[in-house]
N, C-alpha and C positions, 0 to 999 in steps of 0.2 A: 859119873855125873848123875845127878837126879833132878827131878823138878816136884813140885808140890801141888796137890789137889785138895781143895776144900769142898767138903759135901755138907750143905747147911740146911737144916729143917728148922723153920721158924713156925711156932704155933701161937694160937691165941691172937693172930693179927686181926686188924680191922678189915671186915670183908669189903667195906667201900674202897679202901686203898689198894686191896688185892684185884678189884675190877677196873681200877684207874691206872691206865697206861702211862700217864705222866708221873704217878707216884713210883711206879717200878723203873721208869726211866731216870728218876732222881736217884734210886738205889744204884743202877749201874753207873751213872755220872759221879757219883760220890766215891765208890769203889775205885773207878778208873782214875779219878784225880788224886785220891789219898794214897793209892798203891803205886801210882805212877805207870800205869798199863797204857798201852798203845794199840787202840782199835784200828783195824785195817780199813774200815768204811763204816756206814751206819749201821746200827744194830737192827735186826730184823724182829718184828712183833707180830703176834696173831692172837686176837681175842675171840674166844669162843662165844657164840651168838647167845643171846643179846646181852646177857648180864653175866656171863661167864667168866672163867679165869683167863689168864693171859700167859702165853709162852713167849719168851724173848731169849735171844741169842746174839752175842757180839764175837765176832772172830777177832782175835788179838794176835799181835806179832808174837806175844808170849804163848798163846794157845787160845783159850776161849773163855768165856763168861755167859752162863746160861741161867733161866730161871723158869719156874713153872709155878703159877698162883692157883690155889683152889679156895675161892672164897667161901663155898659151901662148907668148907672144913676149917676156915681161918688158917690156912697154912700157906707158906710160901717156901718152895724148895729151889736152893741156889747152889750152882756148881761152878766153881772157878779152878782152872788149871793153868799153871804157870810153868814154862819149861825150866825155869832156874829158881832156886831158893829165894824166897823173900820174906819180909816180916809179915805177921799175922795182922789181919784187920780186925778191928773191935765189932764183930758182927753183932754181938748181944746188945750193946748200946746203940749202934747205928740202926739196927732193924727195930729196935723198940721205938726210936725216934722217927724213923721213916715210914713204918707199916704197923706200928702199935704191937709188935711181938711181945708176947708175955713171957715165952719160954723159947730158947734158941739151943739147938743141939748141933754140935760141930764135930765132924770127922775130918782129921788132917792126915793125908795120905803122902808118903814119900813115893813117888813114882821113879824106879830105877830105869835107866836107858839100857844098861848093860846087865846081862844075866851074870850074877856073882860067880856061879859055876862055870861059865865061860871065861871069865878073868883067869880062875885057878888053872882052868885046862890050857890056856893060852901060855901062862907062865910055865906050867909043867912041860907042854910042848918045846918052849923055847929052851928050857934047862936041859931037856933030852936031847935036843939037836946039838947044843953046845958041847955036851959030854961026848957025843959021837964024833965030834970033829977031829 
């Protein structure tokens, strides 16, 4: 079994939106709604004084959603980890609309829960045990 993790870097974003907690909360809300995610409580937000970026994290029953904004660079970094495979979200279109992103880079990682080498070892051990009976 495996889960999926998306590591997303959005560049050319509106610095004003990256300083606006409500704008980033809208990104989280849209992702949660459209991907059918299940927050375990309210997201936590921290804004760096006074006009700095924002860090946000939401613990999900599926795992987590986090963001870090860098208005001085026009960059939003997102991370979403889901414990079970699911459809991709349209990061490019949605981040262009919600925070004005001009370029979006997405890395999609499969996170394996079991070491494939261990699976082979377990099968080999079971076969050896059966042969010795």
